[in-house]
Structure formats: structure tokens, C-alpha cells
TORPAPA-947617 format. One record per residue: residue in one letter; chain; x, y, z of N, C-alpha, C in turn. Coordinates in nm, 3 decimals, padded with zeros to 5 digits. Example, Ala and Ser with C-alpha at 12.3 -4.5 7.8 and 13.67 -1.06 7.14 Angstrom:
# TORPAPA-947617
type:mol:n_east:n_north:n_up:ca_east:ca_north:ca_up:c_east:c_north:c_up
A:A:01.319:-00.569:00.780:01.230:-00.450:00.780:01.320:-00.330:00.780
S:A:01.285:-00.225:00.708:01.367:-00.106:00.714:01.290:00.003:00.787
This chain:
# TORPAPA-947617
type:mol:n_east:n_north:n_up:ca_east:ca_north:ca_up:c_east:c_north:c_up
M:A:01.387:03.895:03.245:01.462:03.922:03.123:01.434:03.810:03.022
S:A:01.391:03.847:02.905:01.358:03.746:02.805:01.481:03.709:02.723
T:A:01.475:03.591:02.667:01.584:03.538:02.586:01.555:03.569:02.440
N:A:01.657:03.618:02.369:01.635:03.647:02.228:01.660:03.522:02.142
G:A:01.629:03.530:02.017:01.639:03.417:01.926:01.780:03.361:01.914
Y:A:01.879:03.447:01.918:02.018:03.402:01.908:02.056:03.317:02.030
E:A:02.014:03.363:02.146:02.045:03.289:02.269:01.973:03.155:02.272
I:A:01.851:03.153:02.224:01.776:03.027:02.218:01.845:02.929:02.124
R:A:01.886:02.975:02.007:01.956:02.886:01.912:02.087:02.836:01.969
L:A:02.158:02.923:02.041:02.283:02.881:02.104:02.256:02.772:02.207
E:A:02.154:02.789:02.287:02.119:02.688:02.387:02.078:02.557:02.320
L:A:02.006:02.565:02.209:01.967:02.444:02.137:02.090:02.372:02.080
L:A:02.186:02.448:02.031:02.310:02.388:01.982:02.385:02.318:02.096
K:A:02.390:02.384:02.211:02.459:02.324:02.327:02.388:02.195:02.369
M:A:02.255:02.199:02.374:02.178:02.080:02.412:02.200:01.967:02.312
A:A:02.195:02.000:02.184:02.213:01.898:02.080:02.352:01.836:02.090
K:A:02.453:01.919:02.110:02.590:01.869:02.122:02.602:01.776:02.242
E:A:02.546:01.817:02.353:02.552:01.736:02.475:02.480:01.603:02.457
M:A:02.363:01.607:02.396:02.286:01.484:02.374:02.362:01.386:02.284
L:A:02.417:01.437:02.175:02.490:01.351:02.082:02.617:01.295:02.145
E:A:02.686:01.378:02.225:02.806:01.330:02.293:02.772:01.223:02.395
Q:A:02.663:01.240:02.468:02.622:01.138:02.565:02.590:01.007:02.494
D:A:02.521:01.015:02.382:02.491:00.894:02.304:02.620:00.829:02.255
Y:A:02.713:00.911:02.207:02.840:00.859:02.156:02.915:00.784:02.266
Y:A:02.929:00.846:02.383:03.005:00.783:02.491:02.934:00.660:02.547
A:A:02.802:00.661:02.547:02.728:00.542:02.592:02.750:00.427:02.494
Q:A:02.745:00.456:02.365:02.769:00.352:02.264:02.912:00.303:02.271
R:A:03.005:00.393:02.291:03.147:00.355:02.302:03.169:00.262:02.421
E:A:03.104:00.293:02.534:03.117:00.209:02.653:03.056:00.071:02.627
K:A:02.943:00.068:02.559:02.877:-00.059:02.527:02.969:-00.146:02.441
V:A:03.027:-00.087:02.337:03.118:-00.161:02.249:03.238:-00.211:02.328
S:A:03.293:-00.128:02.414:03.409:-00.167:02.495:03.376:-00.283:02.588
N:A:03.261:-00.275:02.653:03.220:-00.382:02.745:03.196:-00.513:02.671
E:A:03.130:-00.506:02.555:03.105:-00.627:02.476:03.237:-00.688:02.429
Y:A:03.329:-00.603:02.386:03.459:-00.652:02.340:03.536:-00.717:02.455
A:A:03.534:-00.653:02.571:03.605:-00.709:02.687:03.548:-00.846:02.723
A:A:03.417:-00.862:02.713:03.354:-00.991:02.741:03.399:-01.096:02.640
K:A:03.406:-01.058:02.513:03.451:-01.152:02.409:03.597:-01.192:02.429
V:A:03.680:-01.096:02.472:03.820:-01.126:02.499:03.831:-01.224:02.615
D:A:03.754:-01.201:02.720:03.756:-01.292:02.835:03.715:-01.433:02.795
V:A:03.611:-01.446:02.716:03.565:-01.578:02.672:03.672:-01.645:02.586
A:A:03.733:-01.567:02.497:03.839:-01.623:02.412:03.956:-01.673:02.496
K:A:03.995:-01.597:02.598:04.106:-01.637:02.684:04.071:-01.764:02.761
I:A:03.949:-01.772:02.812:03.907:-01.889:02.889:03.911:-02.015:02.802
H:A:03.870:-02.001:02.677:03.864:-02.117:02.587:03.992:-02.136:02.506
G:A:04.093:-02.056:02.533:04.220:-02.070:02.462:04.212:-02.034:02.315
Q:A:04.120:-01.948:02.281:04.102:-01.905:02.142:04.176:-01.775:02.118
P:A:04.199:-01.742:01.991:04.266:-01.615:01.962:04.178:-01.496:02.001
I:A:04.244:-01.390:02.039:04.173:-01.268:02.079:04.109:-01.207:01.954
P:A:03.979:-01.176:01.959:03.914:-01.117:01.841:03.962:-00.973:01.817
D:A:03.948:-00.931:01.694:03.981:-00.792:01.660:03.880:-00.698:01.724
H:A:03.928:-00.583:01.763:03.838:-00.482:01.821:03.749:-00.430:01.708
P:A:03.618:-00.416:01.734:03.527:-00.372:01.629:03.540:-00.224:01.591
G:A:03.606:-00.147:01.673:03.620:-00.004:01.646:03.502:00.073:01.700
F:A:03.512:00.203:01.693:03.407:00.290:01.744:03.348:00.372:01.629
S:A:03.225:00.415:01.648:03.164:00.504:01.549:03.233:00.640:01.557
A:A:03.211:00.719:01.454:03.272:00.852:01.449:03.208:00.944:01.553
F:A:03.288:01.034:01.605:03.239:01.135:01.700:03.140:01.224:01.626
P:A:03.036:01.271:01.692:02.936:01.354:01.624:02.998:01.475:01.554
S:A:02.959:01.493:01.430:03.013:01.605:01.352:02.932:01.732:01.376
E:A:02.985:01.841:01.327:02.915:01.969:01.337:02.781:01.962:01.265
A:A:02.778:01.897:01.149:02.654:01.884:01.073:02.550:01.805:01.152
E:A:02.593:01.701:01.222:02.500:01.621:01.303:02.445:01.703:01.420
V:A:02.531:01.785:01.480:02.488:01.870:01.591:02.384:01.971:01.540
I:A:02.409:02.031:01.426:02.315:02.128:01.370:02.183:02.060:01.335
K:A:02.190:01.940:01.278:02.067:01.866:01.244:01.986:01.838:01.370
K:A:02.053:01.793:01.476:01.983:01.764:01.602:01.924:01.892:01.660
A:A:01.998:02.001:01.655:01.948:02.129:01.707:01.825:02.174:01.627
T:A:01.826:02.150:01.498:01.712:02.184:01.413:01.590:02.103:01.454
E:A:01.610:01.974:01.483:01.500:01.889:01.530:01.446:01.941:01.663
L:A:01.536:01.976:01.754:01.493:02.030:01.883:01.417:02.161:01.864
N:A:01.466:02.246:01.775:01.399:02.372:01.748:01.260:02.347:01.693
G:A:01.246:02.248:01.606:01.115:02.214:01.552:01.019:02.172:01.661
F:A:01.069:02.096:01.757:00.986:02.054:01.868:00.945:02.174:01.952
V:A:01.041:02.257:01.986:01.013:02.374:02.069:00.917:02.469:01.996
S:A:00.935:02.484:01.867:00.851:02.575:01.788:00.722:02.508:01.743
Q:A:00.707:02.380:01.774:00.591:02.299:01.735:00.575:02.294:01.584
I:A:00.688:02.282:01.514:00.687:02.267:01.369:00.677:02.118:01.339
P:A:00.583:02.074:01.254:00.573:01.932:01.222:00.705:01.879:01.165
Q:A:00.747:01.759:01.209:00.874:01.702:01.165:00.878:01.680:01.014
D:A:00.764:01.656:00.950:00.761:01.639:00.805:00.809:01.765:00.735
T:A:00.778:01.880:00.792:00.819:02.007:00.733:00.970:02.023:00.743
I:A:01.028:01.984:00.856:01.173:01.997:00.877:01.249:01.907:00.780
K:A:01.198:01.788:00.756:01.266:01.693:00.670:01.244:01.721:00.522
G:A:01.167:01.824:00.490:01.146:01.860:00.352:01.027:01.790:00.289
K:A:00.947:01.721:00.367:00.830:01.652:00.316:00.708:01.740:00.339
K:A:00.613:01.728:00.253:00.487:01.801:00.271:00.392:01.715:00.352
S:A:00.319:01.778:00.442:00.218:01.708:00.520:00.101:01.676:00.431
T:A:00.037:01.563:00.459:-00.081:01.526:00.380:-00.204:01.531:00.466
């Protein structure tokens, strides 16, 4: 049974969402670990606890669509310059 275009686009959206979420949570964990290390150092040296740097925004719908478009370009073998609106030279 072959997959139609709608199903392929849906799968690309799911993949893009998953990839962006994995990147988001990996970055969030990195920031948390770095902050925890800074807090530990501050406590050891009797310094004030630094402010938490905050986290980046969760991937938006527009970012998911953009990533899915990039994935579609790869699957369809469309040059990335074409996707970004640039003409190939």
C-alpha cells in the first residue's frame, strides 16, 4: 500500500515536531545542569546564588512547519537555496 502526499506531509510534520522538541529538551537540560553547577560553586564559595538564565521558547507551530519544509526538501531532493527563496547560481 503506497502512502499519499497528505500522509507523507503529516509524517514530516510529526518528525519535525519530534526533532525540535528533542532539541528543546536537550537544551533545557543543558541550561539546568550548567545553572546547578553555578549554584553549587556559589554555595561553596559563600557567594550569592546567581539568577536563573531562563529557557528558550518552546518550538512554535511556524518553526515546526519550517523544519518540515526543510525535511520535505531533502526527501524531494529540492536544493535548499530554492526553499529559502534564493536562486541557484
